[in-house]
DRENDO-1510 file (C-alpha; in Angstrom, 1 decimal, always signed):
<recs>
REC; n; res; u; v; w
REC; 1; UNK; +60.4; +83.8; +156.1 .
REC; 2; UNK; +59.4; +81.1; +153.6 .
REC; 3; UNK; +56.6; +82.0; +151.3 .
REC; 4; UNK; +54.2; +79.8; +149.4 .
REC; 5; UNK; +50.9; +80.2; +147.7 .
REC; 6; UNK; +47.9; +80.4; +150.0 .
REC; 7; UNK; +45.0; +78.0; +149.4 .
REC; 8; UNK; +41.6; +77.6; +151.1 .
REC; 9; UNK; +42.0; +76.0; +154.5 .
REC; 10; UNK; +39.5; +73.3; +153.6 .
REC; 11; UNK; +41.7; +72.3; +150.7 .
REC; 12; UNK; +44.8; +72.3; +152.8 .
REC; 13; UNK; +43.2; +70.1; +155.5 .
REC; 14; UNK; +42.2; +67.5; +152.9 .
REC; 15; UNK; +45.5; +67.5; +150.9 .
REC; 16; UNK; +47.4; +64.2; +150.8 .
REC; 17; UNK; +46.3; +60.8; +151.9 .
REC; 18; UNK; +45.9; +61.7; +155.6 .
REC; 19; UNK; +45.2; +65.4; +155.1 .
REC; 20; UNK; +47.4; +68.4; +155.9 .
REC; 21; UNK; +50.1; +67.4; +153.4 .
REC; 22; UNK; +50.2; +70.9; +151.7 .
REC; 23; UNK; +51.3; +72.7; +154.9 .
REC; 24; UNK; +53.4; +69.7; +156.2 .
REC; 25; UNK; +55.4; +69.5; +153.0 .
REC; 26; UNK; +56.1; +73.2; +152.9 .
REC; 27; UNK; +57.1; +73.1; +156.6 .
REC; 28; UNK; +59.4; +70.2; +156.0 .
REC; 29; UNK; +61.2; +72.0; +153.1 .
REC; 30; UNK; +61.5; +75.2; +155.3 .
REC; 31; UNK; +63.0; +73.1; +158.2 .
REC; 32; UNK; +65.4; +71.3; +155.8 .
REC; 33; UNK; +66.7; +74.5; +154.2 .
REC; 34; UNK; +67.0; +76.2; +157.6 .
REC; 35; UNK; +68.9; +73.2; +159.0 .
REC; 36; UNK; +71.3; +73.1; +156.0 .
REC; 37; UNK; +71.8; +76.9; +156.3 .
REC; 38; UNK; +72.7; +76.4; +160.0 .
REC; 39; UNK; +75.1; +73.6; +159.2 .
REC; 40; UNK; +76.9; +75.7; +156.6 .
REC; 41; UNK; +77.0; +79.0; +158.5 .
REC; 42; UNK; +77.0; +77.9; +162.1 .
REC; 43; UNK; +74.1; +80.2; +162.8 .
REC; 44; UNK; +70.5; +79.1; +163.5 .
REC; 45; UNK; +67.9; +81.5; +162.2 .
REC; 46; UNK; +64.3; +81.6; +163.2 .
REC; 47; UNK; +61.8; +81.3; +160.4 .
REC; 48; UNK; +58.1; +81.4; +159.6 .
REC; 49; UNK; +56.0; +79.9; +156.8 .
REC; 50; UNK; +53.7; +82.6; +155.3 .
REC; 51; UNK; +51.4; +82.7; +152.4 .
REC; 52; UNK; +50.6; +85.0; +149.4 .
REC; 53; UNK; +48.3; +85.2; +146.4 .
REC; 54; UNK; +45.0; +84.8; +148.3 .
REC; 55; UNK; +42.1; +85.1; +145.9 .
REC; 56; UNK; +38.4; +84.0; +145.8 .
REC; 57; UNK; +35.5; +84.8; +148.0 .
REC; 58; UNK; +36.4; +86.8; +151.1 .
REC; 59; UNK; +34.0; +84.5; +153.1 .
REC; 60; UNK; +36.2; +81.4; +152.4 .
REC; 61; UNK; +39.1; +81.1; +154.9 .
REC; 62; UNK; +42.5; +80.7; +153.3 .
REC; 63; UNK; +45.9; +79.8; +154.9 .
REC; 64; UNK; +47.5; +82.5; +156.9 .
REC; 65; UNK; +49.5; +84.5; +157.8 .
REC; 66; UNK; +49.6; +86.7; +154.7 .
REC; 67; UNK; +53.2; +87.8; +153.9 .
REC; 68; UNK; +52.3; +91.5; +154.2 .
REC; 69; UNK; +50.5; +91.0; +157.5 .
REC; 70; UNK; +53.5; +89.0; +158.8 .
REC; 71; UNK; +55.9; +91.7; +157.8 .
REC; 72; UNK; +53.8; +94.1; +159.9 .
REC; 73; UNK; +54.1; +91.8; +162.9 .
REC; 74; UNK; +57.9; +91.3; +162.4 .
REC; 75; UNK; +58.4; +95.1; +162.2 .
REC; 76; UNK; +56.3; +95.6; +165.4 .
REC; 77; UNK; +58.6; +93.1; +167.2 .
REC; 78; UNK; +61.7; +95.0; +166.1 .
REC; 79; UNK; +63.0; +92.6; +163.5 .
REC; 80; UNK; +65.6; +94.6; +161.6 .
REC; 81; UNK; +65.7; +92.6; +158.3 .
REC; 82; UNK; +64.0; +89.7; +156.6 .
REC; 83; UNK; +64.7; +87.3; +153.6 .
REC; 84; UNK; +61.7; +86.2; +151.6 .
REC; 85; UNK; +62.4; +82.7; +150.3 .
REC; 86; UNK; +59.6; +81.7; +147.8 .
REC; 87; UNK; +59.8; +77.9; +148.4 .
REC; 88; UNK; +56.3; +77.3; +147.0 .
REC; 89; UNK; +57.3; +78.7; +143.6 .
REC; 90; UNK; +59.9; +77.2; +141.1 .
REC; 91; UNK; +60.1; +80.3; +138.8 .
REC; 92; UNK; +59.9; +84.0; +138.8 .
REC; 93; UNK; +56.5; +84.4; +137.3 .
REC; 94; UNK; +53.9; +87.2; +137.8 .
REC; 95; UNK; +52.7; +86.2; +141.2 .
REC; 96; UNK; +56.2; +86.2; +142.6 .
REC; 97; UNK; +57.0; +89.5; +140.8 .
REC; 98; UNK; +53.8; +91.2; +142.1 .
REC; 99; UNK; +53.2; +89.6; +145.5 .
REC; 100; UNK; +56.8; +89.6; +146.7 .
REC; 101; UNK; +58.9; +91.9; +144.5 .
REC; 102; UNK; +56.2; +94.6; +144.5 .
REC; 103; UNK; +53.7; +94.3; +147.3 .
REC; 104; UNK; +55.9; +92.7; +150.0 .
REC; 105; UNK; +58.9; +95.0; +149.2 .
REC; 106; UNK; +56.7; +98.1; +149.4 .
REC; 107; UNK; +55.3; +96.9; +152.7 .
REC; 108; UNK; +58.8; +96.3; +154.1 .
REC; 109; UNK; +60.0; +99.7; +152.8 .
REC; 110; UNK; +57.0; +101.5; +154.4 .
REC; 111; UNK; +57.8; +99.7; +157.7 .
REC; 112; UNK; +61.6; +100.5; +157.5 .
REC; 113; UNK; +62.3; +96.7; +157.4 .
REC; 114; UNK; +65.2; +95.8; +155.2 .
REC; 115; UNK; +64.0; +93.0; +152.9 .
REC; 116; UNK; +65.5; +90.8; +150.3 .
REC; 117; UNK; +63.9; +88.1; +148.1 .
REC; 118; UNK; +65.9; +84.9; +147.5 .
REC; 119; UNK; +65.9; +83.5; +144.0 .
REC; 120; UNK; +63.6; +80.7; +142.8 .
REC; 121; UNK; +65.2; +77.6; +141.3 .
REC; 122; UNK; +64.1; +78.6; +137.8 .
REC; 123; UNK; +66.3; +77.1; +135.2 .
REC; 124; UNK; +69.3; +76.5; +137.4 .
REC; 125; UNK; +71.1; +73.4; +135.9 .
REC; 126; UNK; +71.0; +71.4; +139.1 .
REC; 127; UNK; +67.2; +71.9; +139.4 .
REC; 128; UNK; +66.6; +71.1; +135.7 .
REC; 129; UNK; +68.8; +67.9; +136.1 .
REC; 130; UNK; +66.8; +66.8; +139.2 .
REC; 131; UNK; +63.5; +67.3; +137.4 .
REC; 132; UNK; +64.8; +65.4; +134.3 .
REC; 133; UNK; +66.1; +62.6; +136.5 .
REC; 134; UNK; +62.7; +62.2; +138.2 .
REC; 135; UNK; +60.9; +62.2; +134.9 .
REC; 136; UNK; +63.2; +59.6; +133.4 .
REC; 137; UNK; +62.9; +57.4; +136.5 .
REC; 138; UNK; +59.0; +57.8; +136.5 .
REC; 139; UNK; +58.9; +56.9; +132.8 .
REC; 140; UNK; +61.0; +53.8; +133.4 .
REC; 141; UNK; +58.7; +52.7; +136.2 .
REC; 142; UNK; +55.6; +53.2; +133.9 .
REC; 143; UNK; +57.3; +51.1; +131.2 .
REC; 144; UNK; +58.1; +48.4; +133.7 .
REC; 145; UNK; +61.8; +49.0; +133.3 .
REC; 146; UNK; +62.6; +50.5; +136.7 .
REC; 147; UNK; +65.9; +48.6; +136.9 .
REC; 148; UNK; +67.0; +50.4; +133.7 .
REC; 149; UNK; +66.8; +54.0; +135.0 .
REC; 150; UNK; +70.1; +55.7; +135.8 .
REC; 151; UNK; +68.8; +56.9; +139.1 .
REC; 152; UNK; +67.9; +53.3; +140.1 .
REC; 153; UNK; +71.4; +52.0; +139.1 .
REC; 154; UNK; +73.0; +54.8; +141.2 .
REC; 155; UNK; +70.9; +53.9; +144.2 .
REC; 156; UNK; +71.6; +50.2; +143.7 .
REC; 157; UNK; +75.3; +50.9; +143.9 .
REC; 158; UNK; +74.8; +53.0; +147.0 .
REC; 159; UNK; +75.4; +56.3; +145.4 .
REC; 160; UNK; +73.4; +59.3; +146.6 .
REC; 161; UNK; +73.9; +61.6; +143.6 .
REC; 162; UNK; +70.2; +62.0; +142.9 .
REC; 163; UNK; +69.4; +63.0; +146.5 .
REC; 164; UNK; +72.3; +65.4; +146.5 .
REC; 165; UNK; +71.1; +67.0; +143.4 .
REC; 166; UNK; +67.6; +67.5; +144.8 .
REC; 167; UNK; +69.0; +68.9; +148.0 .
REC; 168; UNK; +71.2; +71.3; +146.0 .
REC; 169; UNK; +68.1; +72.4; +144.0 .
REC; 170; UNK; +66.2; +73.1; +147.2 .
REC; 171; UNK; +69.3; +74.9; +148.6 .
REC; 172; UNK; +69.8; +77.1; +145.5 .
REC; 173; UNK; +68.6; +80.2; +147.3 .
REC; 174; UNK; +71.5; +79.9; +149.8 .
REC; 175; UNK; +74.2; +79.6; +147.2 .
REC; 176; UNK; +73.0; +82.2; +144.7 .
REC; 177; UNK; +71.2; +84.9; +146.7 .
REC; 178; UNK; +72.5; +87.8; +144.5 .
REC; 179; UNK; +71.3; +86.2; +141.3 .
REC; 180; UNK; +67.6; +86.8; +142.0 .
REC; 181; UNK; +67.5; +89.0; +145.1 .
REC; 182; UNK; +65.4; +92.1; +145.1 .
REC; 183; UNK; +66.0; +94.7; +147.7 .
REC; 184; UNK; +64.4; +98.1; +147.9 .
REC; 185; UNK; +67.0; +99.4; +150.3 .
REC; 186; UNK; +66.1; +101.1; +153.6 .
REC; 187; UNK; +63.0; +102.7; +152.2 .
REC; 188; UNK; +61.9; +106.3; +152.0 .
</recs>
């Protein structure tokens, strides 16, 4: 399951120029990663987009399902194992550590559901290079020197290095699952 930060539904509905961009963008990333995984392994996995870190007034509706509630549903359906891929988070900060590594893993263990958390992009060199490239390109555009950016020259020559780098950063969880995985084992 792919996990991102929950936000109030009203905020999600008005995100982006036509609304709904927050959920749509996360769904697009989940679909792209799942497709790449299927291409590489020959196995197509089902997936869900779930949310964590709900806060604020209990009377304000937020995006659902909550990661822990969804783990309950998966266990009830007989799902034997799950991978939590935090696509809405770029680093292992306290929300990831608490909401996924602590709460979600405790829920999974209580349910007898084997669970592992995929790594975030963090400071992986491909991710850092992609962010740097985007910043350099944006700065060049702001200066009016778009033609001078390295990314623009590569695209002008027909190279796709920048796009490959960004895809690799998004696919980091697939290539390095052991680097940041957390698994409580089969539970008590």
